[in-house]
TORTIDO-288735 format. One line per 3 residues: number of its first residue (from 1); for each residue x, y, z of N, C-alpha, C, CB. Coordinates in nm, 4 decimals, decimal comma, padded with zeros to 6 digits, always signed. Glycine has a CB too. Example, Ala and Ser with C-alpha at 12.3 -4.5 7.8 and 13.67 -1.06 7.14 Angstrom:
// TORTIDO-288735
1) +01,3190:-00,5690:+00,7800:+01,2300:-00,4500:+00,7800:+01,3200:-00,3300:+00,7800:+01,1308:-00,4473:+00,9046 ~ +01,2850:-00,2250:+00,7080:+01,3670:-00,1060:+00,7140:+01,2900:+00,0030:+00,7870:+01,4084:-00,0598:+00,5725 .
//
This chain:
// TORTIDO-288735
1) -06,2604:+04,4044:+07,6153:-06,1770:+04,5093:+07,5628:-06,0821:+04,5565:+07,6729:-06,2627:+04,6259:+07,5084 ~ -05,9558:+04,5675:+07,6376:-05,8530:+04,6054:+07,7341:-05,8774:+04,7430:+07,7953:-05,7176:+04,6027:+07,6681 ~ -05,9238:+04,8361:+07,7142:-05,9461:+04,9710:+07,7659:-06,0578:+04,9750:+07,8693:-05,9784:+05,0657:+07,6522 .
4) -06,1549:+04,8904:+07,8551:-06,2644:+04,8875:+07,9531:-06,2238:+04,8144:+08,0800:-06,3882:+04,8212:+07,8928 ~ -06,1294:+04,7207:+08,0675:-06,0848:+04,6436:+08,1832:-05,9841:+04,7214:+08,2682:-06,0233:+04,5120:+08,1374 ~ -05,9017:+04,8011:+08,2041:-05,7930:+04,8705:+08,2739:-05,8388:+04,9556:+08,3922:-05,7197:+04,9575:+08,1772 .
7) -05,9495:+05,0302:+08,3838:-05,9891:+05,1130:+08,4991:-06,0166:+05,0324:+08,6262:-06,1123:+05,1927:+08,4640 ~ -06,0498:+04,9066:+08,6109:-06,0759:+04,8230:+08,7288:-05,9497:+04,8027:+08,8123:-06,1323:+04,6871:+08,6860 ~ -05,8329:+04,8215:+08,7491:-05,7060:+04,8016:+08,8186:-05,6534:+04,9297:+08,8830:-05,6030:+04,7474:+08,7225 .
10) -05,7276:+05,0385:+08,8700:-05,6835:+05,1654:+08,9273:-05,7337:+05,1744:+09,0714:-05,7349:+05,2864:+08,8425 ~ -05,6422:+05,1978:+09,1650:-05,6868:+05,2118:+09,3044:-05,7640:+05,3422:+09,3252:-05,5662:+05,2066:+09,4000 ~ -05,8349:+05,3494:+09,4334:-05,9074:+05,4722:+09,4658:-05,8089:+05,5869:+09,4839:-05,9933:+05,4537:+09,5933 .
13) -05,8459:+05,7032:+09,4336:-05,7554:+05,8168:+09,4472:-05,7560:+05,8712:+09,5895:-05,7935:+05,9270:+09,3489 ~ -05,6485:+05,9393:+09,6279:-05,6517:+06,0068:+09,7580:-05,7581:+06,1165:+09,7550:-05,5117:+06,0666:+09,7936 ~ -05,8066:+06,1531:+09,8693:-05,9165:+06,2497:+09,8790:-05,8880:+06,3773:+09,7996:-05,9425:+06,2848:+10,0251 .
16) -05,7667:+06,4286:+09,8094:-05,7340:+06,5545:+09,7440:-05,7333:+06,5451:+09,5915:-05,6003:+06,6023:+09,7916 ~ -05,7283:+06,4245:+09,5373:-05,7280:+06,4062:+09,3920:-05,8602:+06,3524:+09,3394:-05,6164:+06,3129:+09,3521 ~ -05,9577:+06,3311:+09,4262:-06,0809:+06,2640:+09,3848:-06,1615:+06,3436:+09,2825:-06,1665:+06,2367:+09,5054 .
19) -06,1635:+06,4745:+09,2936:-06,2401:+06,5558:+09,1976:-06,1788:+06,5471:+09,0578:-06,2458:+06,7033:+09,2438 ~ -06,0476:+06,5630:+09,0496:-05,9792:+06,5525:+08,9204:-05,9923:+06,4109:+08,8649:-05,8302:+06,5910:+08,9342 ~ -05,9795:+06,3118:+08,9516:-05,9940:+06,1723:+08,9113:-06,1306:+06,1489:+08,8475:-05,9748:+06,0790:+09,0320 .
22) -06,2347:+06,1973:+08,9115:-06,3714:+06,1799:+08,8599:-06,3886:+06,2471:+08,7240:-06,4738:+06,2369:+08,9593 ~ -06,3301:+06,3645:+08,7083:-06,3385:+06,4377:+08,5816:-06,2719:+06,3587:+08,4693:-06,2730:+06,5767:+08,5948 ~ -06,1514:+06,3094:+08,4951:-06,0790:+06,2322:+08,3937:-06,1521:+06,1021:+08,3632:-05,9352:+06,2026:+08,4403 .
25) -06,2031:+06,0375:+08,4668:-06,2765:+05,9119:+08,4494:-06,4008:+05,9335:+08,3626:-06,3167:+05,8534:+08,5865 ~ -06,4692:+06,0435:+08,3837:-06,5882:+06,0748:+08,3035:-06,5497:+06,0987:+08,1574:-06,6612:+06,1991:+08,3606 ~ -06,4414:+06,1709:+08,1354:-06,3943:+06,1944:+07,9986:-06,3579:+06,0621:+07,9307:-06,2725:+06,2895:+07,9988 .
28) -06,2922:+05,9740:+08,0061:-06,2583:+05,8419:+07,9529:-06,3848:+05,7698:+07,9058:-06,1846:+05,7574:+08,0596 ~ -06,4866:+05,7678:+07,9895:-06,6103:+05,6989:+07,9556:-06,6772:+05,7598:+07,8327:-06,7059:+05,7022:+08,0735 ~ -06,6725:+05,8913:+07,8206:-06,7292:+05,9567:+07,7021:-06,6533:+05,9171:+07,5757:-06,7269:+06,1095:+07,7189 .
31) -06,5209:+05,9110:+07,5843:-06,4422:+05,8711:+07,4678:-06,4709:+05,7256:+07,4297:-06,2921:+05,8902:+07,4956 ~ -06,4872:+05,6400:+07,5285:-06,5216:+05,4996:+07,5006:-06,6581:+05,4933:+07,4323:-06,5221:+05,4148:+07,6321 ~ -06,7551:+05,5679:+07,4856:-06,8894:+05,5683:+07,4275:-06,8905:+05,6138:+07,2821:-06,9801:+05,6573:+07,5088 .
34) -06,7980:+05,7032:+07,2466:-06,7914:+05,7561:+07,1103:-06,6840:+05,6871:+07,0258:-06,7650:+05,9055:+07,1144 ~ -06,6311:+05,5760:+07,0761:-06,5318:+05,4950:+07,0059:-06,4057:+05,5741:+06,9699:-06,5930:+05,4370:+06,8802 ~ -06,3701:+05,6693:+07,0549:-06,2466:+05,7472:+07,0410:-06,1402:+05,6790:+07,1272:-06,2676:+05,8990:+07,0839 .
37) -06,0899:+05,5662:+07,0781:-06,0057:+05,4808:+07,1605:-05,8704:+05,5418:+07,1923:-05,9860:+05,3499:+07,0930 ~ -05,8118:+05,6143:+07,0997:-05,6838:+05,6799:+07,1267:-05,6965:+05,7830:+07,2369:-05,6301:+05,7456:+07,0008 ~ -05,8030:+05,8597:+07,2339:-05,8267:+05,9592:+07,3388:-05,8593:+05,8921:+07,4714:-05,9404:+06,0537:+07,2986 .
40) -05,9312:+05,7819:+07,4658:-05,9614:+05,7063:+07,5885:-05,8319:+05,6542:+07,6507:-06,0585:+05,5880:+07,5584 ~ -05,7410:+05,6078:+07,5671:-05,6121:+05,5595:+07,6156:-05,5360:+05,6717:+07,6864:-05,5284:+05,5031:+07,4992 ~ -05,5390:+05,7912:+07,6300:-05,4726:+05,9061:+07,6928:-05,5323:+05,9360:+07,8303:-05,4838:+06,0302:+07,6025 .
43) -05,6640:+05,9257:+07,8422:-05,7282:+05,9517:+07,9717:-05,6878:+05,8462:+08,0746:-05,8817:+05,9544:+07,9561 ~ -05,6775:+05,7222:+08,0309:-05,6327:+05,6174:+08,1230:-05,4907:+05,6441:+08,1697:-05,6412:+05,4794:+08,0563 ~ -05,4064:+05,6881:+08,0790:-05,2691:+05,7209:+08,1172:-05,2693:+05,8320:+08,2227:-05,1865:+05,7640:+07,9928 .
46) -05,3536:+05,9320:+08,2036:-05,3639:+06,0400:+08,3031:-05,4062:+05,9854:+08,4388:-05,4639:+06,1472:+08,2564 ~ -05,5032:+05,8944:+08,4382:-05,5467:+05,8342:+08,5648:-05,4321:+05,7575:+08,6304:-05,6670:+05,7402:+08,5416 ~ -05,3570:+05,6854:+08,5480:-05,2431:+05,6103:+08,6004:-05,1327:+05,6993:+08,6540:-05,1874:+05,5214:+08,4937 .
49) -05,1229:+05,8195:+08,6010:-05,0246:+05,9142:+08,6516:-05,0738:+05,9840:+08,7782:-04,9914:+06,0173:+08,5446 ~ -05,2035:+05,9847:+08,7975:-05,2634:+06,0518:+08,9127:-05,2544:+05,9666:+09,0392:-05,4090:+06,0857:+08,8835 ~ -05,2722:+05,8376:+09,0243:-05,2639:+05,7455:+09,1381:-05,1676:+05,6322:+09,1035:-05,4050:+05,6890:+09,1754 .
52) -05,0956:+05,5796:+09,2010:-05,0016:+05,4702:+09,1710:-05,0771:+05,3424:+09,1330:-04,9092:+05,4431:+09,2926 ~ -05,0469:+05,2908:+09,0157:-05,1152:+05,1708:+08,9651:-05,0193:+05,0529:+08,9620:-05,1732:+05,1958:+08,8239 ~ -05,0752:+04,9357:+08,9743:-04,9976:+04,8120:+08,9675:-04,9636:+04,7799:+08,8224:-05,0752:+04,6950:+09,0320 .
55) -04,8802:+04,6827:+08,8055:-04,8318:+04,6462:+08,6739:-04,9388:+04,6055:+08,5753:-04,7361:+04,5374:+08,6868 ~ -05,0424:+04,5365:+08,6219:-05,1474:+04,4900:+08,5318:-05,2147:+04,6025:+08,4559:-05,2502:+04,4139:+08,6086 ~ -05,2300:+04,7167:+08,5212:-05,2891:+04,8338:+08,4559:-05,2021:+04,8774:+08,3383:-05,3060:+04,9504:+08,5567 .
58) -05,0713:+04,8912:+08,3624:-04,9809:+04,9365:+08,2564:-04,9673:+04,8310:+08,1472:-04,8429:+04,9700:+08,3142 ~ -04,9767:+04,7049:+08,1852:-04,9705:+04,5966:+08,0858:-05,0925:+04,6031:+07,9939:-04,9628:+04,4576:+08,1557 ~ -05,2103:+04,6292:+08,0493:-05,3308:+04,6433:+07,9668:-05,3167:+04,7615:+07,8715:-05,4559:+04,6612:+08,0557 .
61) -05,2619:+04,8725:+07,9198:-05,2418:+04,9881:+07,8325:-05,1416:+04,9559:+07,7228:-05,1942:+05,1094:+07,9136 ~ -05,0368:+04,8832:+07,7579:-04,9379:+04,8421:+07,6566:-05,0044:+04,7575:+07,5484:-04,8218:+04,7628:+07,7223 ~ -05,0805:+04,6600:+07,5880:-05,1470:+04,5724:+07,4905:-05,2472:+04,6500:+07,4051:-05,2182:+04,4568:+07,5625 .
64) -05,3195:+04,7420:+07,4660:-05,4145:+04,8242:+07,3901:-05,3405:+04,9095:+07,2879:-05,4972:+04,9141:+07,4849 ~ -05,2283:+04,9685:+07,3287:-05,1502:+05,0515:+07,2365:-05,0962:+04,9680:+07,1203:-05,0339:+05,1199:+07,3111 ~ -05,0532:+04,8470:+07,1485:-05,0049:+04,7582:+07,0411:-05,1189:+04,7278:+06,9447:-04,9466:+04,6258:+07,0999 .
67) -05,2360:+04,6993:+06,9967:-05,3527:+04,6712:+06,9127:-05,3846:+04,7895:+06,8224:-05,4744:+04,6371:+06,9995 ~ -05,3661:+04,9114:+06,8758:-05,3926:+05,0325:+06,7985:-05,2714:+05,0759:+06,7144:-05,4335:+05,1454:+06,8922 ~ -05,1659:+04,9940:+06,7188:-05,0425:+05,0198:+06,6448:-04,9765:+05,1514:+06,6872:-05,0712:+05,0222:+06,4951 .
70) -04,9836:+05,1801:+06,8157:-04,9186:+05,2969:+06,8750:-04,7929:+05,2476:+06,9466:-05,0155:+05,3734:+06,9743 ~ -04,6931:+05,2108:+06,8683:-04,5779:+05,1396:+06,9221:-04,4940:+05,2241:+07,0190:-04,4912:+05,0922:+06,8088 ~ -04,4824:+05,3521:+06,9935:-04,4052:+05,4371:+07,0838:-04,4717:+05,4437:+07,2213:-04,3901:+05,5788:+07,0248 .
73) -04,6022:+05,4588:+07,2197:-04,6754:+05,4613:+07,3470:-04,6709:+05,3250:+07,4133:-04,8215:+05,5047:+07,3254 ~ -04,6761:+05,2197:+07,3352:-04,6673:+05,0848:+07,3914:-04,5347:+05,0676:+07,4663:-04,6807:+04,9780:+07,2795 ~ -04,4273:+05,1217:+07,4105:-04,2967:+05,1132:+07,4777:-04,2994:+05,1888:+07,6106:-04,1848:+05,1698:+07,3866 .
76) -04,3638:+05,3046:+07,6119:-04,3750:+05,3822:+07,7355:-04,4487:+05,3011:+07,8414:-04,4478:+05,5161:+07,7097 ~ -04,5602:+05,2401:+07,8022:-04,6383:+05,1607:+07,8975:-04,5619:+05,0364:+07,9415:-04,7727:+05,1202:+07,8359 ~ -04,4833:+04,9802:+07,8528:-04,4009:+04,8640:+07,8870:-04,3000:+04,9025:+07,9953:-04,3276:+04,8089:+07,7612 .
79) -04,2403:+05,0190:+07,9779:-04,1451:+05,0675:+08,0782:-04,2129:+05,0888:+08,2125:-04,0799:+05,1978:+08,0316 ~ -04,3326:+05,1441:+08,2092:-04,4069:+05,1652:+08,3346:-04,4390:+05,0314:+08,4003:-04,5375:+05,2445:+08,3085 ~ -04,4788:+04,9328:+08,3174:-04,5071:+04,7991:+08,3679:-04,3836:+04,7401:+08,4358:-04,5544:+04,7075:+08,2540 .
82) -04,2706:+04,7479:+08,3682:-04,1480:+04,6902:+08,4223:-04,1035:+04,7616:+08,5503:-04,0369:+04,6962:+08,3178 ~ -04,1320:+04,8890:+08,5607:-04,0915:+04,9629:+08,6809:-04,1770:+04,9258:+08,8018:-04,1002:+05,1133:+08,6558 ~ -04,2895:+04,8613:+08,7807:-04,3749:+04,8208:+08,8925:-04,3372:+04,6828:+08,9460:-04,5211:+04,8213:+08,8496 .
85) -04,2572:+04,6115:+08,8707:-04,2177:+04,4763:+08,9132:-04,1110:+04,4847:+09,0213:-04,1657:+04,3935:+08,7929 ~ -04,1209:+04,4009:+09,1207:-04,0181:+04,4032:+09,2259:-03,8839:+04,3561:+09,1712:-04,0605:+04,3149:+09,3454 ~ -03,7805:+04,4182:+09,2175:-03,6466:+04,3805:+09,1761:-03,6005:+04,2664:+09,2665:-03,5481:+04,5023:+09,1826 .
88) -03,5589:+04,1566:+09,2049:-03,5111:+04,0410:+09,2788:-03,3598:+04,0529:+09,2913:-03,5522:+03,9071:+09,2089 ~ -03,3082:+04,0545:+09,4125:-03,1625:+04,0673:+09,4286:-03,0890:+03,9451:+09,3759:-03,1270:+04,0890:+09,5753 ~ -02,9714:+03,9714:+09,3197:-02,8895:+03,8604:+09,2698:-02,8235:+03,7908:+09,3869:-02,7827:+03,9101:+09,1687 .
91) -02,7983:+03,6629:+09,3694:-02,7330:+03,5849:+09,4757:-02,5879:+03,5678:+09,4480:-02,7975:+03,4495:+09,4916 .
//
């Protein structure tokens, strides 16, 4: 499941954000346990906003949103994914 895989791509939070990170992570796990996937997706987005994540994290969120037919959110995650890609200069 994409939602369960996505947290593995989140880097460790800075010390000053670790308490909030743990709180959000716990809420995410509770939503997953209760099959509240839309709410779990929101918690993952919060985690991604708390610490800088690589493209794979945002790509997983995009795919999860598409699966849940949340197309507007999928577009947001797609934009985040694209913003993490390095820009290749034109020759």
